Jmol script that loads the backbone (N, CA, C; Angstrom):
load data "model"
ATOM      1  N   UNK A   1      10.810  82.142 -57.190  1.00  0.00           N
ATOM      2  CA  UNK A   1      11.406  81.036 -56.536  1.00  0.00           C
ATOM      3  C   UNK A   1      12.178  80.172 -57.492  1.00  0.00           C
ATOM      4  N   UNK A   2      11.746  79.986 -58.711  1.00  0.00           N
ATOM      5  CA  UNK A   2      12.483  79.226 -59.697  1.00  0.00           C
ATOM      6  C   UNK A   2      13.790  79.869 -60.044  1.00  0.00           C
ATOM      7  N   UNK A   3      13.793  81.212 -59.973  1.00  0.00           N
ATOM      8  CA  UNK A   3      15.056  81.896 -60.315  1.00  0.00           C
ATOM      9  C   UNK A   3      16.179  81.646 -59.301  1.00  0.00           C
ATOM     10  N   UNK A   4      15.817  81.581 -58.037  1.00  0.00           N
ATOM     11  CA  UNK A   4      16.857  81.358 -57.015  1.00  0.00           C
ATOM     12  C   UNK A   4      17.454  79.933 -57.163  1.00  0.00           C
ATOM     13  N   UNK A   5      16.637  78.986 -57.577  1.00  0.00           N
ATOM     14  CA  UNK A   5      17.160  77.668 -57.828  1.00  0.00           C
ATOM     15  C   UNK A   5      18.177  77.657 -58.945  1.00  0.00           C
ATOM     16  N   UNK A   6      17.914  78.396 -60.020  1.00  0.00           N
ATOM     17  CA  UNK A   6      18.853  78.520 -61.123  1.00  0.00           C
ATOM     18  C   UNK A   6      20.164  79.170 -60.694  1.00  0.00           C
ATOM     19  N   UNK A   7      20.083  80.184 -59.863  1.00  0.00           N
ATOM     20  CA  UNK A   7      21.261  80.888 -59.385  1.00  0.00           C
ATOM     21  C   UNK A   7      22.090  79.907 -58.502  1.00  0.00           C
ATOM     22  N   UNK A   8      21.436  79.088 -57.657  1.00  0.00           N
ATOM     23  CA  UNK A   8      22.153  78.192 -56.829  1.00  0.00           C
ATOM     24  C   UNK A   8      22.855  77.091 -57.696  1.00  0.00           C
ATOM     25  N   UNK A   9      22.218  76.671 -58.762  1.00  0.00           N
ATOM     26  CA  UNK A   9      22.883  75.696 -59.669  1.00  0.00           C
ATOM     27  C   UNK A   9      24.112  76.270 -60.338  1.00  0.00           C
ATOM     28  N   UNK A  10      23.965  77.526 -60.790  1.00  0.00           N
ATOM     29  CA  UNK A  10      25.104  78.184 -61.439  1.00  0.00           C
ATOM     30  C   UNK A  10      26.263  78.380 -60.483  1.00  0.00           C
ATOM     31  N   UNK A  11      25.918  78.714 -59.190  1.00  0.00           N
ATOM     32  CA  UNK A  11      26.978  78.895 -58.194  1.00  0.00           C
ATOM     33  C   UNK A  11      27.672  77.600 -57.865  1.00  0.00           C
ATOM     34  N   UNK A  12      27.043  76.460 -58.086  1.00  0.00           N
ATOM     35  CA  UNK A  12      27.601  75.160 -57.782  1.00  0.00           C
ATOM     36  C   UNK A  12      28.688  74.725 -58.800  1.00  0.00           C
ATOM     37  N   UNK A  13      28.622  75.281 -59.992  1.00  0.00           N
ATOM     38  CA  UNK A  13      29.597  74.930 -61.013  1.00  0.00           C
ATOM     39  C   UNK A  13      30.955  75.470 -60.689  1.00  0.00           C
ATOM     40  N   UNK A  14      32.000  74.738 -60.918  1.00  0.00           N
ATOM     41  CA  UNK A  14      33.355  75.255 -60.682  1.00  0.00           C
ATOM     42  C   UNK A  14      33.743  76.335 -61.669  1.00  0.00           C
ATOM     43  N   UNK A  15      34.682  77.189 -61.330  1.00  0.00           N
ATOM     44  CA  UNK A  15      35.030  78.300 -62.245  1.00  0.00           C
ATOM     45  C   UNK A  15      35.751  77.777 -63.495  1.00  0.00           C
ATOM     46  N   UNK A  16      35.660  78.603 -64.540  1.00  0.00           N
ATOM     47  CA  UNK A  16      36.369  78.302 -65.812  1.00  0.00           C
ATOM     48  C   UNK A  16      37.821  78.620 -65.606  1.00  0.00           C
ATOM     49  N   UNK A  17      38.679  77.795 -66.216  1.00  0.00           N
ATOM     50  CA  UNK A  17      40.114  78.118 -66.319  1.00  0.00           C
ATOM     51  C   UNK A  17      40.433  77.999 -67.829  1.00  0.00           C
ATOM     52  N   UNK A  18      40.832  79.126 -68.362  1.00  0.00           N
ATOM     53  CA  UNK A  18      41.234  79.147 -69.747  1.00  0.00           C
ATOM     54  C   UNK A  18      42.745  78.805 -69.836  1.00  0.00           C
ATOM     55  N   UNK A  19      43.079  77.837 -70.636  1.00  0.00           N
ATOM     56  CA  UNK A  19      44.532  77.448 -70.799  1.00  0.00           C
ATOM     57  C   UNK A  19      44.881  77.529 -72.281  1.00  0.00           C
ATOM     58  N   UNK A  20      46.089  77.908 -72.535  1.00  0.00           N
ATOM     59  CA  UNK A  20      46.647  77.873 -73.875  1.00  0.00           C
ATOM     60  C   UNK A  20      47.762  76.833 -73.919  1.00  0.00           C
ATOM     61  N   UNK A  21      48.208  76.410 -75.090  1.00  0.00           N
ATOM     62  CA  UNK A  21      49.258  75.412 -75.147  1.00  0.00           C
ATOM     63  C   UNK A  21      50.523  75.890 -74.366  1.00  0.00           C
ATOM     64  N   UNK A  22      50.755  77.158 -74.173  1.00  0.00           N
ATOM     65  CA  UNK A  22      51.856  77.672 -73.441  1.00  0.00           C
ATOM     66  C   UNK A  22      51.843  77.190 -71.970  1.00  0.00           C
ATOM     67  N   UNK A  23      50.612  76.954 -71.468  1.00  0.00           N
ATOM     68  CA  UNK A  23      50.419  76.500 -70.084  1.00  0.00           C
ATOM     69  C   UNK A  23      50.833  75.091 -69.798  1.00  0.00           C
ATOM     70  N   UNK A  24      50.929  74.216 -70.832  1.00  0.00           N
ATOM     71  CA  UNK A  24      51.278  72.833 -70.526  1.00  0.00           C
ATOM     72  C   UNK A  24      52.265  72.218 -71.455  1.00  0.00           C
ATOM     73  N   UNK A  25      52.626  72.868 -72.614  1.00  0.00           N
ATOM     74  CA  UNK A  25      53.670  72.282 -73.429  1.00  0.00           C
ATOM     75  C   UNK A  25      55.040  72.455 -72.802  1.00  0.00           C
ATOM     76  N   UNK A  26      55.800  71.374 -72.726  1.00  0.00           N
ATOM     77  CA  UNK A  26      57.096  71.370 -72.067  1.00  0.00           C
ATOM     78  C   UNK A  26      58.160  70.845 -73.083  1.00  0.00           C
ATOM     79  N   UNK A  27      59.350  70.756 -72.626  1.00  0.00           N
ATOM     80  CA  UNK A  27      60.477  70.324 -73.459  1.00  0.00           C
ATOM     81  C   UNK A  27      60.381  68.874 -73.889  1.00  0.00           C
ATOM     82  N   UNK A  28      59.888  68.027 -72.999  1.00  0.00           N
ATOM     83  CA  UNK A  28      59.792  66.605 -73.317  1.00  0.00           C
ATOM     84  C   UNK A  28      58.342  66.163 -73.345  1.00  0.00           C
ATOM     85  N   UNK A  29      58.085  65.017 -73.975  1.00  0.00           N
ATOM     86  CA  UNK A  29      56.775  64.477 -74.018  1.00  0.00           C
ATOM     87  C   UNK A  29      56.263  64.115 -72.636  1.00  0.00           C
ATOM     88  N   UNK A  30      57.171  63.536 -71.835  1.00  0.00           N
ATOM     89  CA  UNK A  30      56.815  63.085 -70.462  1.00  0.00           C
ATOM     90  C   UNK A  30      56.386  64.288 -69.623  1.00  0.00           C
ATOM     91  N   UNK A  31      57.112  65.398 -69.701  1.00  0.00           N
ATOM     92  CA  UNK A  31      56.793  66.540 -68.921  1.00  0.00           C
ATOM     93  C   UNK A  31      55.468  67.197 -69.433  1.00  0.00           C
ATOM     94  N   UNK A  32      55.242  67.206 -70.707  1.00  0.00           N
ATOM     95  CA  UNK A  32      54.010  67.706 -71.299  1.00  0.00           C
ATOM     96  C   UNK A  32      52.834  66.889 -70.807  1.00  0.00           C
ATOM     97  N   UNK A  33      52.942  65.573 -70.887  1.00  0.00           N
ATOM     98  CA  UNK A  33      51.903  64.692 -70.454  1.00  0.00           C
ATOM     99  C   UNK A  33      51.573  64.897 -68.965  1.00  0.00           C
ATOM    100  N   UNK A  34      52.601  65.056 -68.131  1.00  0.00           N
ATOM    101  CA  UNK A  34      52.384  65.308 -66.690  1.00  0.00           C
ATOM    102  C   UNK A  34      51.616  66.635 -66.435  1.00  0.00           C
ATOM    103  N   UNK A  35      52.001  67.664 -67.156  1.00  0.00           N
ATOM    104  CA  UNK A  35      51.320  68.977 -67.007  1.00  0.00           C
ATOM    105  C   UNK A  35      49.882  68.860 -67.466  1.00  0.00           C
ATOM    106  N   UNK A  36      49.590  68.178 -68.576  1.00  0.00           N
ATOM    107  CA  UNK A  36      48.233  67.966 -69.065  1.00  0.00           C
ATOM    108  C   UNK A  36      47.406  67.163 -68.083  1.00  0.00           C
ATOM    109  N   UNK A  37      47.976  66.076 -67.584  1.00  0.00           N
ATOM    110  CA  UNK A  37      47.269  65.237 -66.639  1.00  0.00           C
ATOM    111  C   UNK A  37      46.928  65.947 -65.366  1.00  0.00           C
ATOM    112  N   UNK A  38      47.846  66.838 -64.894  1.00  0.00           N
ATOM    113  CA  UNK A  38      47.563  67.649 -63.717  1.00  0.00           C
ATOM    114  C   UNK A  38      46.295  68.520 -63.923  1.00  0.00           C
ATOM    115  N   UNK A  39      46.217  69.178 -65.044  1.00  0.00           N
ATOM    116  CA  UNK A  39      45.063  70.003 -65.351  1.00  0.00           C
ATOM    117  C   UNK A  39      43.750  69.184 -65.495  1.00  0.00           C
ATOM    118  N   UNK A  40      43.888  68.054 -66.140  1.00  0.00           N
ATOM    119  CA  UNK A  40      42.721  67.191 -66.383  1.00  0.00           C
ATOM    120  C   UNK A  40      42.263  66.540 -65.055  1.00  0.00           C
ATOM    121  N   UNK A  41      43.175  66.218 -64.189  1.00  0.00           N
ATOM    122  CA  UNK A  41      42.805  65.613 -62.893  1.00  0.00           C
ATOM    123  C   UNK A  41      42.086  66.677 -62.018  1.00  0.00           C
ATOM    124  N   UNK A  42      42.522  67.959 -62.099  1.00  0.00           N
ATOM    125  CA  UNK A  42      41.840  69.028 -61.361  1.00  0.00           C
ATOM    126  C   UNK A  42      40.430  69.174 -61.933  1.00  0.00           C
ATOM    127  N   UNK A  43      40.233  69.026 -63.238  1.00  0.00           N
ATOM    128  CA  UNK A  43      38.871  69.135 -63.817  1.00  0.00           C
ATOM    129  C   UNK A  43      38.021  67.979 -63.348  1.00  0.00           C
ATOM    130  N   UNK A  44      38.581  66.738 -63.365  1.00  0.00           N
ATOM    131  CA  UNK A  44      37.864  65.575 -62.954  1.00  0.00           C
ATOM    132  C   UNK A  44      37.459  65.604 -61.503  1.00  0.00           C
ATOM    133  N   UNK A  45      38.262  66.271 -60.630  1.00  0.00           N
ATOM    134  CA  UNK A  45      37.981  66.395 -59.226  1.00  0.00           C
ATOM    135  C   UNK A  45      36.979  67.495 -58.963  1.00  0.00           C
ATOM    136  N   UNK A  46      36.555  68.205 -59.996  1.00  0.00           N
ATOM    137  CA  UNK A  46      35.526  69.269 -59.829  1.00  0.00           C
ATOM    138  C   UNK A  46      36.093  70.585 -59.318  1.00  0.00           C
ATOM    139  N   UNK A  47      37.381  70.788 -59.435  1.00  0.00           N
ATOM    140  CA  UNK A  47      37.980  72.036 -58.990  1.00  0.00           C
ATOM    141  C   UNK A  47      37.828  73.172 -60.044  1.00  0.00           C
ATOM    142  N   UNK A  48      37.728  72.803 -61.312  1.00  0.00           N
ATOM    143  CA  UNK A  48      37.627  73.764 -62.342  1.00  0.00           C
ATOM    144  C   UNK A  48      37.039  73.157 -63.650  1.00  0.00           C
ATOM    145  N   UNK A  49      36.614  74.029 -64.549  1.00  0.00           N
ATOM    146  CA  UNK A  49      36.235  73.597 -65.898  1.00  0.00           C
ATOM    147  C   UNK A  49      37.277  74.140 -66.849  1.00  0.00           C
ATOM    148  N   UNK A  50      37.754  73.286 -67.769  1.00  0.00           N
ATOM    149  CA  UNK A  50      38.845  73.646 -68.653  1.00  0.00           C
ATOM    150  C   UNK A  50      38.341  74.064 -69.979  1.00  0.00           C
ATOM    151  N   UNK A  51      38.837  75.232 -70.406  1.00  0.00           N
ATOM    152  CA  UNK A  51      38.563  75.759 -71.775  1.00  0.00           C
ATOM    153  C   UNK A  51      39.961  75.915 -72.456  1.00  0.00           C
ATOM    154  N   UNK A  52      40.205  75.134 -73.459  1.00  0.00           N
ATOM    155  CA  UNK A  52      41.463  75.193 -74.230  1.00  0.00           C
ATOM    156  C   UNK A  52      41.321  76.224 -75.291  1.00  0.00           C
ATOM    157  N   UNK A  53      42.207  77.234 -75.317  1.00  0.00           N
ATOM    158  CA  UNK A  53      42.226  78.332 -76.284  1.00  0.00           C
ATOM    159  C   UNK A  53      43.376  78.063 -77.245  1.00  0.00           C
ATOM    160  N   UNK A  54      43.015  77.834 -78.490  1.00  0.00           N
ATOM    161  CA  UNK A  54      44.033  77.687 -79.556  1.00  0.00           C
ATOM    162  C   UNK A  54      44.089  78.990 -80.338  1.00  0.00           C
ATOM    163  N   UNK A  55      45.267  79.623 -80.330  1.00  0.00           N
ATOM    164  CA  UNK A  55      45.407  80.932 -80.902  1.00  0.00           C
ATOM    165  C   UNK A  55      46.007  80.869 -82.320  1.00  0.00           C
ATOM    166  N   UNK A  56      45.316  81.387 -83.280  1.00  0.00           N
ATOM    167  CA  UNK A  56      45.811  81.312 -84.683  1.00  0.00           C
ATOM    168  C   UNK A  56      47.187  82.019 -84.798  1.00  0.00           C
ATOM    169  N   UNK A  57      47.312  83.128 -84.155  1.00  0.00           N
ATOM    170  CA  UNK A  57      48.572  83.942 -84.255  1.00  0.00           C
ATOM    171  C   UNK A  57      49.765  83.213 -83.652  1.00  0.00           C
ATOM    172  N   UNK A  58      49.577  82.339 -82.704  1.00  0.00           N
ATOM    173  CA  UNK A  58      50.688  81.718 -82.004  1.00  0.00           C
ATOM    174  C   UNK A  58      50.787  80.212 -82.131  1.00  0.00           C
ATOM    175  N   UNK A  59      49.690  79.526 -82.100  1.00  0.00           N
ATOM    176  CA  UNK A  59      49.653  78.062 -82.043  1.00  0.00           C
ATOM    177  C   UNK A  59      49.415  77.296 -83.358  1.00  0.00           C
ATOM    178  N   UNK A  60      49.070  78.035 -84.409  1.00  0.00           N
ATOM    179  CA  UNK A  60      48.785  77.362 -85.671  1.00  0.00           C
ATOM    180  C   UNK A  60      50.116  76.786 -86.267  1.00  0.00           C
ATOM    181  N   UNK A  61      50.077  75.526 -86.681  1.00  0.00           N
ATOM    182  CA  UNK A  61      51.250  74.886 -87.271  1.00  0.00           C
ATOM    183  C   UNK A  61      51.632  75.567 -88.585  1.00  0.00           C
ATOM    184  N   UNK A  62      52.885  75.431 -88.920  1.00  0.00           N
ATOM    185  CA  UNK A  62      53.381  75.966 -90.201  1.00  0.00           C
ATOM    186  C   UNK A  62      53.051  75.015 -91.336  1.00  0.00           C
ATOM    187  N   UNK A  63      52.769  75.511 -92.504  1.00  0.00           N
ATOM    188  CA  UNK A  63      52.537  74.692 -93.621  1.00  0.00           C
ATOM    189  C   UNK A  63      51.557  75.386 -94.611  1.00  0.00           C
ATOM    190  N   UNK A  64      51.576  74.899 -95.829  1.00  0.00           N
ATOM    191  CA  UNK A  64      50.809  75.511 -96.869  1.00  0.00           C
ATOM    192  C   UNK A  64      49.303  75.172 -96.760  1.00  0.00           C
ATOM    193  N   UNK A  65      48.970  74.038 -96.282  1.00  0.00           N
ATOM    194  CA  UNK A  65      47.559  73.617 -96.345  1.00  0.00           C
ATOM    195  C   UNK A  65      46.893  73.581 -94.973  1.00  0.00           C
ATOM    196  N   UNK A  66      47.149  74.567 -94.152  1.00  0.00           N
ATOM    197  CA  UNK A  66      46.556  74.565 -92.801  1.00  0.00           C
ATOM    198  C   UNK A  66      45.268  75.393 -92.819  1.00  0.00           C
ATOM    199  N   UNK A  67      44.355  74.993 -91.998  1.00  0.00           N
ATOM    200  CA  UNK A  67      43.048  75.666 -91.882  1.00  0.00           C
ATOM    201  C   UNK A  67      42.919  76.234 -90.466  1.00  0.00           C
ATOM    202  N   UNK A  68      42.793  77.548 -90.357  1.00  0.00           N
ATOM    203  CA  UNK A  68      42.724  78.134 -89.015  1.00  0.00           C
ATOM    204  C   UNK A  68      41.524  77.748 -88.155  1.00  0.00           C
ATOM    205  N   UNK A  69      40.501  77.125 -88.782  1.00  0.00           N
ATOM    206  CA  UNK A  69      39.341  76.706 -87.987  1.00  0.00           C
ATOM    207  C   UNK A  69      39.304  75.206 -87.821  1.00  0.00           C
ATOM    208  N   UNK A  70      40.433  74.513 -88.100  1.00  0.00           N
ATOM    209  CA  UNK A  70      40.524  73.047 -87.895  1.00  0.00           C
ATOM    210  C   UNK A  70      41.441  72.831 -86.701  1.00  0.00           C
ATOM    211  N   UNK A  71      40.930  72.255 -85.607  1.00  0.00           N
ATOM    212  CA  UNK A  71      41.751  72.133 -84.407  1.00  0.00           C
ATOM    213  C   UNK A  71      43.005  71.317 -84.535  1.00  0.00           C
ATOM    214  N   UNK A  72      43.027  70.332 -85.465  1.00  0.00           N
ATOM    215  CA  UNK A  72      44.205  69.479 -85.590  1.00  0.00           C
ATOM    216  C   UNK A  72      45.357  70.140 -86.358  1.00  0.00           C
ATOM    217  N   UNK A  73      45.134  71.374 -86.869  1.00  0.00           N
ATOM    218  CA  UNK A  73      46.210  72.119 -87.471  1.00  0.00           C
ATOM    219  C   UNK A  73      46.955  72.989 -86.437  1.00  0.00           C
ATOM    220  N   UNK A  74      46.669  72.778 -85.178  1.00  0.00           N
ATOM    221  CA  UNK A  74      47.302  73.533 -84.101  1.00  0.00           C
ATOM    222  C   UNK A  74      48.246  72.638 -83.277  1.00  0.00           C
ATOM    223  N   UNK A  75      49.249  73.309 -82.667  1.00  0.00           N
ATOM    224  CA  UNK A  75      50.076  72.616 -81.722  1.00  0.00           C
ATOM    225  C   UNK A  75      49.370  72.661 -80.391  1.00  0.00           C
ATOM    226  N   UNK A  76      48.896  71.495 -79.925  1.00  0.00           N
ATOM    227  CA  UNK A  76      48.096  71.477 -78.697  1.00  0.00           C
ATOM    228  C   UNK A  76      48.535  70.426 -77.708  1.00  0.00           C
ATOM    229  N   UNK A  77      49.633  69.731 -77.941  1.00  0.00           N
ATOM    230  CA  UNK A  77      50.076  68.686 -77.058  1.00  0.00           C
ATOM    231  C   UNK A  77      49.519  67.323 -77.435  1.00  0.00           C
ATOM    232  N   UNK A  78      49.158  66.533 -76.469  1.00  0.00           N
ATOM    233  CA  UNK A  78      48.657  65.184 -76.783  1.00  0.00           C
ATOM    234  C   UNK A  78      47.162  65.224 -77.012  1.00  0.00           C
ATOM    235  N   UNK A  79      46.625  64.081 -77.419  1.00  0.00           N
ATOM    236  CA  UNK A  79      45.206  64.024 -77.700  1.00  0.00           C
ATOM    237  C   UNK A  79      44.315  64.268 -76.460  1.00  0.00           C
ATOM    238  N   UNK A  80      44.913  64.098 -75.270  1.00  0.00           N
ATOM    239  CA  UNK A  80      44.127  64.273 -74.040  1.00  0.00           C
ATOM    240  C   UNK A  80      43.537  65.679 -73.965  1.00  0.00           C
ATOM    241  N   UNK A  81      44.293  66.665 -74.395  1.00  0.00           N
ATOM    242  CA  UNK A  81      43.802  68.004 -74.261  1.00  0.00           C
ATOM    243  C   UNK A  81      42.622  68.295 -75.151  1.00  0.00           C
ATOM    244  N   UNK A  82      42.527  67.717 -76.324  1.00  0.00           N
ATOM    245  CA  UNK A  82      41.348  67.932 -77.172  1.00  0.00           C
ATOM    246  C   UNK A  82      40.199  67.084 -76.672  1.00  0.00           C
ATOM    247  N   UNK A  83      40.494  65.939 -76.131  1.00  0.00           N
ATOM    248  CA  UNK A  83      39.447  65.025 -75.738  1.00  0.00           C
ATOM    249  C   UNK A  83      38.839  65.323 -74.330  1.00  0.00           C
ATOM    250  N   UNK A  84      39.673  65.678 -73.374  1.00  0.00           N
ATOM    251  CA  UNK A  84      39.242  65.777 -71.982  1.00  0.00           C
ATOM    252  C   UNK A  84      38.953  67.129 -71.442  1.00  0.00           C
ATOM    253  N   UNK A  85      39.043  68.163 -72.230  1.00  0.00           N
ATOM    254  CA  UNK A  85      38.661  69.512 -71.706  1.00  0.00           C
ATOM    255  C   UNK A  85      37.187  69.699 -71.966  1.00  0.00           C
ATOM    256  N   UNK A  86      36.603  70.690 -71.255  1.00  0.00           N
ATOM    257  CA  UNK A  86      35.166  70.979 -71.403  1.00  0.00           C
ATOM    258  C   UNK A  86      34.833  71.698 -72.703  1.00  0.00           C
ATOM    259  N   UNK A  87      35.719  72.638 -73.109  1.00  0.00           N
ATOM    260  CA  UNK A  87      35.495  73.360 -74.363  1.00  0.00           C
ATOM    261  C   UNK A  87      36.832  73.557 -75.052  1.00  0.00           C
ATOM    262  N   UNK A  88      36.816  73.563 -76.416  1.00  0.00           N
ATOM    263  CA  UNK A  88      37.939  73.968 -77.208  1.00  0.00           C
ATOM    264  C   UNK A  88      37.514  75.194 -77.991  1.00  0.00           C
ATOM    265  N   UNK A  89      38.273  76.260 -77.916  1.00  0.00           N
ATOM    266  CA  UNK A  89      37.963  77.482 -78.588  1.00  0.00           C
ATOM    267  C   UNK A  89      39.114  77.921 -79.491  1.00  0.00           C
ATOM    268  N   UNK A  90      38.866  78.300 -80.694  1.00  0.00           N
ATOM    269  CA  UNK A  90      39.866  78.826 -81.563  1.00  0.00           C
ATOM    270  C   UNK A  90      39.732  80.327 -81.597  1.00  0.00           C
ATOM    271  N   UNK A  91      40.820  81.009 -81.290  1.00  0.00           N
ATOM    272  CA  UNK A  91      40.880  82.466 -81.351  1.00  0.00           C
ATOM    273  C   UNK A  91      41.592  82.885 -82.610  1.00  0.00           C
ATOM    274  N   UNK A  92      40.866  83.511 -83.556  1.00  0.00           N
ATOM    275  CA  UNK A  92      41.498  83.899 -84.833  1.00  0.00           C
ATOM    276  C   UNK A  92      42.213  85.193 -84.676  1.00  0.00           C
ATOM    277  N   UNK A  93      42.973  85.559 -85.694  1.00  0.00           N
ATOM    278  CA  UNK A  93      43.840  86.765 -85.615  1.00  0.00           C
ATOM    279  C   UNK A  93      43.017  88.040 -85.387  1.00  0.00           C
ATOM    280  N   UNK A  94      41.793  88.094 -85.805  1.00  0.00           N
ATOM    281  CA  UNK A  94      40.964  89.260 -85.594  1.00  0.00           C
ATOM    282  C   UNK A  94      40.376  89.334 -84.191  1.00  0.00           C
ATOM    283  N   UNK A  95      40.708  88.353 -83.327  1.00  0.00           N
ATOM    284  CA  UNK A  95      40.227  88.404 -81.948  1.00  0.00           C
ATOM    285  C   UNK A  95      38.898  87.664 -81.686  1.00  0.00           C
ATOM    286  N   UNK A  96      38.271  87.236 -82.729  1.00  0.00           N
ATOM    287  CA  UNK A  96      37.007  86.515 -82.561  1.00  0.00           C
ATOM    288  C   UNK A  96      37.323  85.104 -82.054  1.00  0.00           C
ATOM    289  N   UNK A  97      36.415  84.563 -81.254  1.00  0.00           N
ATOM    290  CA  UNK A  97      36.507  83.207 -80.729  1.00  0.00           C
ATOM    291  C   UNK A  97      35.471  82.301 -81.346  1.00  0.00           C
ATOM    292  N   UNK A  98      35.944  81.108 -81.738  1.00  0.00           N
ATOM    293  CA  UNK A  98      35.046  80.100 -82.354  1.00  0.00           C
ATOM    294  C   UNK A  98      35.052  78.837 -81.549  1.00  0.00           C
ATOM    295  N   UNK A  99      33.874  78.426 -81.087  1.00  0.00           N
ATOM    296  CA  UNK A  99      33.725  77.245 -80.324  1.00  0.00           C
ATOM    297  C   UNK A  99      33.856  76.027 -81.241  1.00  0.00           C
ATOM    298  N   UNK A 100      34.722  75.091 -80.878  1.00  0.00           N
ATOM    299  CA  UNK A 100      34.930  73.902 -81.717  1.00  0.00           C
ATOM    300  C   UNK A 100      33.888  72.857 -81.314  1.00  0.00           C
ATOM    301  N   UNK A 101      33.125  72.364 -82.281  1.00  0.00           N
ATOM    302  CA  UNK A 101      32.216  71.303 -82.060  1.00  0.00           C
ATOM    303  C   UNK A 101      32.981  70.014 -82.210  1.00  0.00           C
ATOM    304  N   UNK A 102      33.049  69.257 -81.136  1.00  0.00           N
ATOM    305  CA  UNK A 102      33.817  68.034 -81.175  1.00  0.00           C
ATOM    306  C   UNK A 102      32.939  66.807 -81.346  1.00  0.00           C
ATOM    307  N   UNK A 103      33.466  65.754 -81.896  1.00  0.00           N
ATOM    308  CA  UNK A 103      32.719  64.526 -82.051  1.00  0.00           C
ATOM    309  C   UNK A 103      32.482  63.855 -80.701  1.00  0.00           C
ATOM    310  N   UNK A 104      31.259  63.419 -80.547  1.00  0.00           N
ATOM    311  CA  UNK A 104      30.905  62.657 -79.408  1.00  0.00           C
ATOM    312  C   UNK A 104      30.471  61.247 -79.892  1.00  0.00           C
ATOM    313  N   UNK A 105      30.270  60.350 -79.030  1.00  0.00           N
ATOM    314  CA  UNK A 105      29.898  59.004 -79.423  1.00  0.00           C
ATOM    315  C   UNK A 105      28.522  58.982 -80.155  1.00  0.00           C
ATOM    316  N   UNK A 106      27.681  59.952 -79.916  1.00  0.00           N
ATOM    317  CA  UNK A 106      26.374  59.983 -80.578  1.00  0.00           C
ATOM    318  C   UNK A 106      26.322  60.894 -81.827  1.00  0.00           C
ATOM    319  N   UNK A 107      27.422  61.647 -82.086  1.00  0.00           N
ATOM    320  CA  UNK A 107      27.447  62.539 -83.213  1.00  0.00           C
ATOM    321  C   UNK A 107      28.087  61.887 -84.404  1.00  0.00           C
ATOM    322  N   UNK A 108      27.623  62.287 -85.580  1.00  0.00           N
ATOM    323  CA  UNK A 108      28.191  61.748 -86.796  1.00  0.00           C
ATOM    324  C   UNK A 108      28.751  62.866 -87.692  1.00  0.00           C
ATOM    325  N   UNK A 109      28.662  64.130 -87.241  1.00  0.00           N
ATOM    326  CA  UNK A 109      29.175  65.210 -88.071  1.00  0.00           C
ATOM    327  C   UNK A 109      30.654  65.403 -87.881  1.00  0.00           C
ATOM    328  N   UNK A 110      31.369  65.941 -88.903  1.00  0.00           N
ATOM    329  CA  UNK A 110      32.825  66.156 -88.729  1.00  0.00           C
ATOM    330  C   UNK A 110      33.056  67.344 -87.812  1.00  0.00           C
ATOM    331  N   UNK A 111      34.277  67.452 -87.327  1.00  0.00           N
ATOM    332  CA  UNK A 111      34.667  68.572 -86.471  1.00  0.00           C
ATOM    333  C   UNK A 111      34.484  69.846 -87.282  1.00  0.00           C
ATOM    334  N   UNK A 112      34.018  70.878 -86.600  1.00  0.00           N
ATOM    335  CA  UNK A 112      33.807  72.177 -87.222  1.00  0.00           C
ATOM    336  C   UNK A 112      33.922  73.247 -86.172  1.00  0.00           C
ATOM    337  N   UNK A 113      34.394  74.354 -86.513  1.00  0.00           N
ATOM    338  CA  UNK A 113      34.414  75.503 -85.567  1.00  0.00           C
ATOM    339  C   UNK A 113      33.240  76.385 -85.850  1.00  0.00           C
ATOM    340  N   UNK A 114      32.512  76.767 -84.816  1.00  0.00           N
ATOM    341  CA  UNK A 114      31.366  77.609 -84.946  1.00  0.00           C
ATOM    342  C   UNK A 114      31.647  78.934 -84.338  1.00  0.00           C
ATOM    343  N   UNK A 115      31.207  80.042 -84.859  1.00  0.00           N
ATOM    344  CA  UNK A 115      31.368  81.335 -84.294  1.00  0.00           C
ATOM    345  C   UNK A 115      30.619  81.424 -82.980  1.00  0.00           C
ATOM    346  N   UNK A 116      31.288  81.999 -81.975  1.00  0.00           N
ATOM    347  CA  UNK A 116      30.614  82.141 -80.653  1.00  0.00           C
ATOM    348  C   UNK A 116      29.804  83.439 -80.671  1.00  0.00           C
ATOM    349  N   UNK A 117      28.655  83.399 -80.013  1.00  0.00           N
ATOM    350  CA  UNK A 117      27.799  84.622 -80.019  1.00  0.00           C
ATOM    351  C   UNK A 117      28.429  85.684 -79.159  1.00  0.00           C
TER     352      UNK A 117
END
end "model"
wireframe off; spacefill off
backbone 0.3
color backbone group
């Protein structure tokens, strides 16, 4: 009986939608912000859960001192996308995905990417 309750709770969650910066980055800041807000509004209305995928091969900024496991070294649009999505995942060149642990009001640890099981 306890198992059916768990299944019902899982069914109540909205589906995941994985987005990459290609899905919302536009030519202008205003257009980018509008595309991001549209996704975030759908998340807030309970239509979906957002998972931002930052791809090392495509979204990592150019430069000598970039860290592929540091989310701020990626082109991701405005701060809304890092702050308001449900998960941020970094996909490295070898295809592995790393879940980014983000700061919360109660956390004191720095941002770090953790390997996903």
